N, C-alpha and C positions, 0 to 999 in steps of 0.2 A: 606543506599540504596542510591545512585546515584540520585541526581535530573539533570533529561536529558539534562532540557533545559540549568542550571548553565555549566556541562559539553561543549556543546556546546559552549559557549561563552568563555569557558578556554580553549578548543582548539582553536578556531579562533584568541584568545588572544595571543596562547604561539607560535610558528612564521608560517610561512608556511607551506605549505605542506612540507609530510619529511615520512619516512620509516614507522610511525606507523599509519598517519590521513592522508585522502587522502577529497578534497571536488570538487563537483558538481553543474553546473545550474541546469540540471536534468540526469534522465537516462529513457530510454527505453528498458524497457526488452520484448514487444509485437515483438519486429524486432529484426534480428538474428543478424545486426549486433551490436545492445546496448547490447542483452544479453551476445555475444560473451566479447567483452570489459568490460563490468558489470564482467563475469565471471575470466576473465585476473587481473583485479584489487584484486577480493579477493583471489584469488591464490599467488598473490605478497603480499599482507597483510598476509596470512597467513603465506606465509616463510618467510618471514621478521623478523616475529615475532612469534616467537613458544612458547615465557613463558610468552604472558602479550596478553591484549586485543587490537583491532585498532580498528582505525573508519575511516568510509565514513559521510560525512555531505552531503546531497542534498538539494539547494534549497539557494544557498549561490554564488553570482555574483566573479569569479574568482578577478577579479584587484583591488576591495578594502572593499571585505568580508563583501560586502550589503547582509542584509541577505530578501531575495525576495521571499521565500516558493514552496510548489511544491504544486498538487493536493493527499491530503489526499488517501493512499496507504494500503491496506486493505490486503494484500494476505499473510496469514497465509501458506500458503504450497512451500514459498520462498527456504527454507534448503531441498524441493525434486529435485527442480529446478540444487541448489549445488550437492546434492547428484549424482546426474544423470549424470552429467558433469564430476566433478574431481574425483579423485583420491587423497585417505585418504582429505574429504572433512573435511573442518574446522566447528566450529558451528555457523552460522550467524543467525544474528537476524534483522527483519526493525521494529523500532517504531517511530511513526509521535507525532513530541513534537509542541506544537501550541507555535504562540508567540502571545502576547499581541496585535501588532502592526499591524498582519497579516490579511487579508481578512478571515471570515469565513472559506470557504473551502478553505483555503491554511495551510500547518505545514511546517517543516523543516524536512524532513526526516533521521535519525540518524540510519545509518547499523553497527551494533557491529558486528565484526567477530575475535574469538577464536580456534585456533587450538587443533584440539581436539586429534590428535598422535602425543606427543612429540619427535622429531628427525626425521622424517616422512616427503620426501616432498610430496609438496600438485601438481597436475599436473592436464592438461587437459584430462581426458579420452576416449575423443571421437572428431573426427572433428566438429568444428565448423566454421561457415565464414570463415576467411581466415586463421585460426588457426590449427595447427595440433593437431591431439589425441597424448598422449605424450608432449606436451610443456611445460615447465616450466620457472615461471615469479618470477622476485624478484624486491622489492623494489631500485630505485637507484634517491635518493632526493625526487623530485614530481613526479617520471615519475616507470611504470609500464614495465620492459624490458627483453625478453627472457634472460634464463640462462643456461648454461649445468653446472652441478652441479658435483664436483668430492671431495669437500668438505663439511666438519658439519658448520651448519649455527649458528650464536653464537647470546648471545642474548645480544644486544646495550639498548634496550629500556624500562626495565621492569621498573627501578627506575623514570625516566622522568613521564610516564604514569601514574604507583603507585601516584605520587607525585599531577599529573593533574585531578587523579578520585577524591584523596583526598580532595582536596580542591573544590568539587561539591559535598560534602557528604549533605542531606537532614537536614533540622533540621528544629523546630515550626516554623518560623519565616517564612521559605518560603512555611512549608502546610497551614500554616492561609494565608495569601497573597494569595496563590492559589485559595484556596475556594472562597475569599471574590470575586477575578477574577473572577471568577468562575460565582458567582451568580449574579454579574452586569452585566457582557457582555452577560450571555443568561435568563437576565428577560423579556424579553417577552415570554418564552417557561417553566413557571414552573421552574425554575431551584430548585433543592435538593442535599443532600446530605447522604452519607449512611459510616459509621462506622464499621469497621469487623474488627475483633481481638485486640479492642482497640488500632488499630495500623493504619489499611490502612483506606482514606477516600476516597471513590468513588465521584465523580458530574455528576449529569447526569442532561438535559433538554431534551425536545417535546413536540411539541403540543400533544394532549390527544384524541384519536377516539372510542366512543366506537360502537362498532358492535354487538349487540346481547348481552349476556353475555361476551364477548371477550373486551378487550382492547388492542388498539394498540397507535404507538407514530408513527407520522413524524419531518421530521427536529432536530433530535437525535442526539446529544452530547454528548458521556459522557468518563470523563477521571480518570486517577489515579491519585489525587493530589499528593501524595506522589514523584511521581517521573516525573511530568509534563509531561505523557506520554496521551495522546490521544488513548481510547483507540478502540473508533466507531464513527463514523463521517457519514450520509447520510441527503441528502437535500430532497429527494426525496421519496424513500422507506419509508415502514410501516414497522414497530420491536412491538416484543411482550417484555416487561419485567420484567424478575421473581427475586426474591430473596430473601437470608434467612439467618442467621446469619455468615455462612461458606461460600456462592456463591454469584454470580450475573450473571446469565442465559439472553444471548441475541437470540434471535430466528428473523432473517429475511426475508422478505420476499420482493419477485418483482414481479413488475406488467407486464404479460404478456400477456395482452387481447387482441383480435382483435378486427378489426370497432369499434373505438374509445367505447367500454368495458372496465372498470376496471376488471382484473382478477389475482388475488394473487396467488402466489406457494411459499412456502417455498423454500429458497434458503442455510441457512446456519445457523448454531447454534454455540452459543460461549459461555462457560464455565469458568468465572473466578473465583480459588478455593483460599482462603485463609487459610493460613495453620496457628498454634498458635507460630514456630517456626522464625515468622519475615517475609516469602516466600511465592509467588502467584505463581499459575500459569495455563495458559491460554491451553485451549482445544477446538480446532474449527472443527465442524462436518459437511461434506455437508453432505444436507438433497434435495436435487434439484432433481425433478424430472421431466423431458422436458414433456413439454403441446404436446396433438396428438390433430390435427387440420383436417378438410377434407381437400384430395389435392386438391378437384379442388377446392376448395375458396383461395387454397393456390397461387394455380398457377395464380388466378389474380393476386393476392397481388404481386407475385412476378414478373409478367410484369409488372404490373403500376408501381415497385420501377424501374425499369428496366427504364422506361420511364421516368420517375424524373430524375433520373442519369443524364441520358444525357438532360435533358433540362438543368441540373446545369451544366454539363463538357461545354455545346454549350451558357450557358449565356441568357438564354431563358427563361425570364420573366412568371415567376408560376404564375395561378388564387386562389382564396383564398381557394378552398376545395384543388386543391393542392398541396399551403401552409401548409395545417390541416395535409397531407398524410404524407409530407416532417418531422415533427415531430414528426413520430412514423416509417419512413423508416429505421432506424438505430433497434428497437424492432422489427421489421417485418421479417428484411432480419433475424436478429439471430436465431427466431419463423421457420422460414424455411431451416434454416439449422439445428436445433434439429428435422425436421420432414425429411430430406432427402434431400436439396436441397445443394449440398454440395458445389458449387460454388456459394452459396450466401454469404459465409465468405471474400469470392477473392473481390466480388461487393460491400461488406462492408468497405472492406479496399480498396476501388478507392475511394470510396465516402468520405476517412476521410477528406483530406484537404477540400473539399469542404462542406462540413456539418460545417467544423469549421466556414468556413470564414463565413459562411452564417449568421448565428443568434447563439445568447447565449445557444437558446433551442434545438437547433439541434446537437448542440457540447455537452451541456450535456446529450443528448441522445444518445446519440454516446459512450462518456466516458462509460455511463453505461451497455449498452450494449457489449462493451471490456472486463468490468469487471467481466462481469458475464459467459461471455467466458473464461476467462484465470482463473478461481476458476475453473472452472466446466472441464478443459483441465489439469491441475495439478492435478486432481482427478480421 
């Protein structure tokens, strides 16, 4: 089993970006341009490495390889995006890798790309941004460039990649170090560990809250220590956790209440199943049913949001009650969208830079709304 944190260190130490490895400060697949560039790199890595894994490391400065991290990205449906836009799509996995020196809410993103159909070219299935359907890309050094193929792609990287991966294999020391690191870093949130199949070690922590007979957790952090992969992280949401000898189940709830009232809705269920043959599988199911509210109330909220947005754009100071409403602006725009206000999403996108600039709270609320929307759209 590969220790993903060690793998990233080995990739960064090996040499600069090349035909099987790319690094990015960040990616943004919420916008067409960012989505197109991401697909281009996936296409190029798949074509350049038909016999081995390729990698993209996200959250690294290009000049000096400094690990700065990115936000936790929990979109399990990224393969849907790849399948929708690429012909002969590779298998793509996005994992969040914690590093001890990073803040709690930051990780390094690791994208693993594996060609699925050997001998077949991966290409864009349809137009996106400035790239045309049918376009084919290949890695040349650190660049993903368009190519016209009339020859067979050759395997030149398998031995190099195999060597890098073999030097990143996990061992008992890395596992024990990982458990102790987690327990020390999460000691304020009742950290604990669970061993599955006498092989897998899952560490998790969170603030416990009992509602009737139900138990929920917030500020939840869950890591698979064997691979140094963060499976789940949330600073805001309510989460229920259940496990038995064979699996670990997480149900995530999101707060979509109106007028300062908390009202939680199921968003997603994740089940991590552990097998006897030292393999594990992660299945994610969207459970979300959009809340329905009175259109009369939503019209009032929607217009109030628009007025707040205009004040932000004009840099007009806000009253204390408007500051409170601004903290909920992203979520209420999202609720309006789920209830038939199609233009609400465009308003939310316009608000993005102003919310980011205004405060940590308004920016966190925006990222949460964008995450919910992304999950719903991919499903």
